C-alpha positions in Angstrom: -28.8 28.2 2.7 -28.2 26.9 -0.6 -26.9 23.3 -0.7 -26.2 23.3 -4.5 -26.9 25.3 -8.1 -25.8 21.9 -10.2 -23.5 24.4 -11.6 -20.1 24.1 -13.3 -19.3 23.9 -9.4 -21.2 21.4 -8.2 -20.2 18.7 -6.2 -22.5 16.1 -7.1 -21.3 13.2 -8.9 -22.7 9.5 -10.2 -22.1 7.1 -7.2 -23.6 3.9 -8.9 -22.9 1.6 -11.5 -26.2 2.1 -13.2 -27.4 5.4 -15.3 -25.2 8.2 -16.4 -24.8 11.9 -15.7 -23.8 15.2 -17.4 -24.0 18.6 -18.0 -26.7 20.0 -20.0 -26.3 23.4 -21.6 -29.3 23.8 -23.5 -32.4 22.6 -20.5 -31.8 26.0 -18.3 -33.8 27.4 -15.7 -31.2 29.5 -13.3 -27.6 30.0 -14.4 -26.0 28.3 -17.2 -26.7 24.9 -17.4 -28.4 22.0 -15.0 -26.9 18.3 -14.0 -29.1 15.8 -16.2 -29.1 12.4 -14.7 -30.5 9.5 -16.9 -31.4 6.2 -15.5 -31.2 2.9 -17.7 -35.0 1.9 -17.7 -34.3 -1.2 -16.3 -35.7 0.3 -12.8 -31.6 -0.2 -11.1 -31.2 3.0 -8.6 -29.5 5.4 -9.8 -27.5 7.5 -7.3 -26.2 10.9 -7.2 -23.9 12.2 -4.2 -22.2 14.9 -2.8 -20.0 13.7 0.0 -17.3 15.9 1.9 -19.4 18.9 2.3 -18.9 21.6 4.7 -20.8 20.5 7.7 -24.4 22.4 7.5 -26.5 22.7 10.4 -30.1 21.3 8.8 -32.0 20.6 11.7 -34.6 24.0 11.6 -35.0 24.1 7.5 -37.1 22.0 4.9 -35.2 21.4 1.6 -36.3 22.5 -1.6 -35.4 20.4 -5.4 -35.8 22.3 -8.3 -36.1 19.9 -11.4 -37.7 18.4 -14.6 -38.4 14.9 -15.3 -39.1 13.2 -18.9 -41.3 11.1 -19.2 -42.3 11.8 -15.7 -44.9 8.3 -16.2 -41.6 6.1 -16.0 -40.7 7.6 -12.6 -41.0 5.1 -9.6 -39.4 6.6 -7.1 -37.2 9.2 -5.9 -35.2 9.5 -2.5 -33.0 12.1 -0.8 -29.9 10.5 1.4 -28.5 12.9 4.4 -25.0 11.6 6.3 -22.8 12.9 8.6 -19.8 10.6 8.6 -19.3 9.6 4.8 -22.2 7.5 4.1 -21.1 5.1 6.9 -25.1 5.7 8.2 -27.5 7.5 6.7 -31.0 8.9 6.7 -33.3 8.3 3.6 -36.6 10.4 3.1 -39.0 9.3 -0.1 -39.2 12.9 -2.4 -41.5 11.1 -4.8 -43.2 8.1 -5.2 -44.8 6.7 -8.3 -49.0 6.4 -7.3 -51.7 5.1 -10.1 -53.9 8.0 -8.8 -53.7 10.9 -11.3 -54.6 13.2 -8.5 -51.6 12.1 -7.1 -49.4 13.9 -9.7 -47.2 16.6 -8.6 -45.4 17.4 -11.9 -46.1 17.7 -15.7 -44.0 15.8 -18.3 -41.2 17.8 -19.5 -41.6 21.0 -17.1 -39.9 22.4 -14.5 -41.5 21.9 -10.9 -40.3 22.2 -7.3 -40.2 19.4 -4.4 -40.2 20.3 -1.1 -39.0 18.2 1.8 -39.6 18.1 5.4 -36.9 16.2 7.5 -38.4 15.5 10.8 -39.4 12.1 9.6 -37.4 9.2 7.7 -38.5 6.2 6.2 -36.7 4.6 9.7 -35.2 5.5 12.8 -33.3 8.5 12.4 -29.4 8.2 12.6 -27.9 11.1 11.4 -27.2 14.4 13.3 -28.7 17.0 11.7 -26.7 19.6 12.8 -23.6 18.5 10.8 -24.9 16.7 7.8 -21.9 16.3 5.6 -23.4 14.1 2.6 -26.2 14.6 0.4 -27.6 11.7 -2.1 -30.4 12.2 -4.6 -31.2 8.9 -6.2 -33.9 7.8 -8.9 -35.9 4.5 -9.9 -36.9 4.0 -13.1 -40.2 1.4 -13.2 -38.2 -0.9 -15.6 -40.2 -0.1 -18.7 -38.0 2.8 -19.6 -35.4 5.1 -19.1 -36.3 8.4 -17.3 -33.9 12.0 -17.6 -34.0 14.6 -14.6 -32.3 17.9 -14.8 -31.5 19.3 -11.8 -31.1 22.7 -11.1 -30.7 23.6 -7.3 -30.9 22.1 -3.8 -31.4 24.6 -1.2 -32.7 25.0 2.4 -35.7 27.2 3.7 -36.1 27.8 7.5 -38.8 26.0 8.6 -41.3 27.6 10.9 -41.7 27.5 14.6 -44.6 25.3 14.7 -46.5 22.8 12.8 -49.6 23.9 11.0 -52.8 21.9 10.3 -55.7 23.1 8.5 -59.0 21.2 8.3 -61.2 21.3 5.1 -64.4 20.0 4.4 -64.4 19.5 0.4 -68.5 20.1 -0.8 -70.1 21.6 2.0 -72.3 18.5 3.2 -75.1 18.7 5.4 -72.9 16.7 7.7 -70.3 19.5 8.3 -73.0 21.6 9.8 -75.0 19.3 11.4 -72.0 17.5 12.7 -68.6 18.6 12.0 -69.3 22.3 13.7 -71.0 21.5 16.8 -67.2 19.1 17.4 -65.0 21.3 15.7 -66.4 24.7 18.0 -66.0 22.2 20.9 -62.2 22.1 20.5 -61.7 25.3 18.9 -61.6 24.3 15.6 -62.1 26.9 13.2 -62.0 25.3 9.1 -62.6 25.6 5.4 -65.5 24.3 3.4 -65.3 24.2 -0.2 -68.6 25.0 -2.1 -70.0 23.6 -5.1 -72.1 26.4 -6.3 -74.7 24.4 -7.9 -74.8 22.2 -4.8 -75.9 24.6 -2.5 -79.1 24.0 -1.0 -79.7 20.3 -2.5 -80.6 17.4 -0.6 -77.4 16.7 2.0 -75.9 19.8 1.0 -75.6 23.0 3.1 -77.7 26.0 3.0 -76.7 29.1 1.7 -77.6 30.3 5.1 -75.8 27.7 6.9 -72.4 28.6 4.6 -73.1 32.5 5.7 -73.8 31.4 9.6 -70.3 29.4 9.9 -68.4 32.5 8.8 -69.8 34.9 10.4 -70.3 32.8 13.9 -67.8 29.8 14.0 -65.4 32.2 11.9 -64.5 30.0 9.7 -64.3 30.3 5.8 -65.9 29.4 2.8 -63.8 28.6 -0.4 -64.1 27.9 -4.3 -64.6 24.6 -5.4 -66.0 24.4 -8.9 -69.1 26.0 -10.1 -71.2 22.6 -11.2 -71.2 19.3 -10.5 -67.9 17.4 -12.3 -67.5 14.1 -12.8 -63.8 15.1 -14.0 -60.8 17.5 -13.2 -60.0 20.4 -14.5 -57.2 19.1 -16.5 -59.9 17.7 -18.6 -62.1 21.0 -19.4 -61.5 22.9 -22.6 -60.4 26.6 -21.9 -63.7 27.6 -22.3 -65.7 25.6 -19.8 -62.5 25.8 -17.2 -63.2 29.6 -17.4 -67.0 29.3 -17.1 -66.4 27.2 -14.2 -63.6 29.6 -12.2 -65.1 32.7 -12.8 -69.0 31.4 -11.7 -67.9 29.8 -8.8 -65.9 33.3 -7.6 -68.5 35.4 -8.9 -71.5 33.5 -7.0 -68.8 33.8 -3.7 -68.4 37.6 -4.1 -72.1 38.2 -4.7 -73.2 36.5 -1.3 -70.2 37.9 0.6 -67.6 35.2 1.1 -64.5 37.4 0.7 -62.6 35.5 3.3 -61.7 32.6 1.5 -62.3 34.1 -2.4 -58.5 33.8 -3.1 -58.5 30.1 -3.4 -59.9 27.1 -4.5 -59.8 23.0 -4.7 -59.8 21.4 -7.8 -62.4 18.7 -8.4 -61.2 15.2 -8.0 -57.6 16.6 -7.7 -57.1 17.2 -10.8 -54.9 19.7 -12.4 -52.3 20.4 -14.8 -50.0 23.2 -16.3 -52.6 24.6 -18.9 -55.1 24.7 -16.5 -53.4 26.2 -13.5 -52.5 29.2 -16.1 -56.4 30.1 -15.8 -56.5 29.3 -12.4 -53.8 32.1 -11.9 -56.6 34.7 -13.1 -59.0 33.8 -10.6 -57.0 32.4 -7.8 -53.8 33.1 -5.8 -53.6 29.3 -4.6 -54.9 26.2 -5.3 -55.4 22.5 -3.7 -54.8 18.7 -4.8 -55.0 15.4 -3.0 -51.6 14.2 -2.6 -51.8 11.6 0.0 -48.9 10.0 -1.0 -46.9 12.9 -1.5 -46.2 13.8 2.0 -46.7 16.9 4.2 -47.0 20.2 2.6 -44.0 22.7 3.6 -44.7 26.3 4.5 -44.1 27.9 2.1 -45.1 25.7 0.2 -43.4 23.4 -2.6 -46.0 25.0 -5.5 -48.9 27.3 -4.2 -50.9 25.8 -6.8 -50.2 22.3 -6.6 -50.7 22.7 -2.7 -50.7 18.4 -1.5 -53.5 17.2 1.3 -54.6 14.1 3.2 -57.6 13.7 2.0 -59.5 11.2 4.7 -61.0 7.8 3.4 -63.5 6.0 5.8 -60.9 3.0 6.0 -58.7 5.7 8.3 -58.3 4.7 12.1 -58.4 7.5 14.4 -54.8 5.9 15.3 -53.5 7.1 11.7 -54.8 10.6 12.0 -53.5 11.3 14.7 -50.4 9.9 14.1 -50.4 12.2 10.4 -51.1 15.3 13.3 -48.5 14.4 15.4 -45.9 13.9 12.9 -47.1 17.2 11.8 -45.8 19.0 15.1 -42.5 16.8 15.0 -41.7 17.8 11.5 -42.8 21.5 11.4 -45.0 20.6 8.1 -48.8 21.8 6.8 -50.9 19.2 7.1 -54.3 20.1 5.1 -56.8 17.5 6.5 -59.6 17.0 4.1 -63.1 15.6 5.0 -66.1 14.8 3.2 -69.2 13.8 4.8 -69.7 12.9 7.8 -72.5 11.0 9.3 -73.5 9.2 12.5 -73.8 6.0 11.3 -71.2 3.2 10.6 -69.8 4.6 6.8 -70.8 3.0 3.6 -68.9 4.9 1.3 -64.8 5.9 1.4 -65.9 9.6 1.2 -67.6 9.3 4.4 -66.5 9.0 8.2 -68.1 8.5 11.4 -69.1 11.5 13.3 -67.4 10.0 16.8 -64.4 9.6 15.2 -64.1 12.9 13.6 -65.1 14.2 17.3 -62.2 12.2 18.5 -59.6 13.4 15.8 -60.7 16.9 16.6 -59.8 16.5 20.7 -56.5 15.2 19.5 -56.1 18.1 16.9 -57.1 20.8 19.9 -54.2 19.3 22.5 -52.0 18.8 19.8 -48.4 21.2 19.8 -49.3 22.7 16.2 -51.0 26.0 14.8 -54.7 25.4 13.4 -55.4 27.8 11.1 -57.6 27.9 7.9 -56.7 27.5 4.3 -55.9 30.4 3.2 -54.6 31.8 6.6 -52.2 29.5 6.1 -51.3 29.9 2.3 -51.7 33.4 2.0 -51.0 34.7 5.1 -54.1 36.3 5.6 
């Protein structure tokens, strides 16, 4: 369902004293124009509203917004509001929140991108009847340091999956995955994906080649690519030659050792990626995963298969907090990519460690949740 294409007949109008909005005939993605919204650089919220629309049923969909932002580093937040009564009441959703970590980056500066949004969980208790939405508002807030321009090209609604999806992933292929994670996951019928670093296979505290082959053959898990060499930086910081060596190296190793099930997907080191790096990744892989804890659940189909959002579990995350994210995936019918690193049988000492007992409790909850549990490649590639 197309809600608005932001062309000459757009229903969206400026609904705030702050900011400005006008058609732009030069920055165009689809159609003959876009709608350019500009903030004032003072941190005030700029509102763009379409009211009095013919009632829309948004109860079984997620929303997709095509946009470009510049300068993206000064965009603090974007919100979407829905109403069924002329905005006497409304539900608010966070489309974007500025994050200090580069791994949270979801757009490149001045480049077209896509945001998607599940509608099951507004910021506060829901008030809107999603079966008869008549008003939509997009709001932009800059960081108070500089104005921000946002070009809008399309807002539409796509059918949501019948059920939510959860993917359990283990980055780096640490030994605790085999020793602690595998038994608990199998006990609860959970299949998982393991992202492997080629040069660390068999090194102390990492899984061996035999263990990786066993989990694929007998546990029906999958091994996916991470990178070839240990890296303390992201793909966005490598030269093209270095990046292609990483991509070709890890993919060649996987195919040579029979890991074909997850050979077409990759996990970015530290979750870091940018537009030029994605162009290189496209030559080797069909999808790539970042880390965007603050970016909400991923959607199916995703906003961008090369910028897949994930929830990277830290030692400070309680079992109840992770259960709540799983329950949200069920309620919103979204896609939760739940990422663990090293599992330990003692109190975690580092952020990337997670207790084996707590992991077992999470797996028990996942097994009972109203979601489909799929591997990474099954969810994103449909196989």
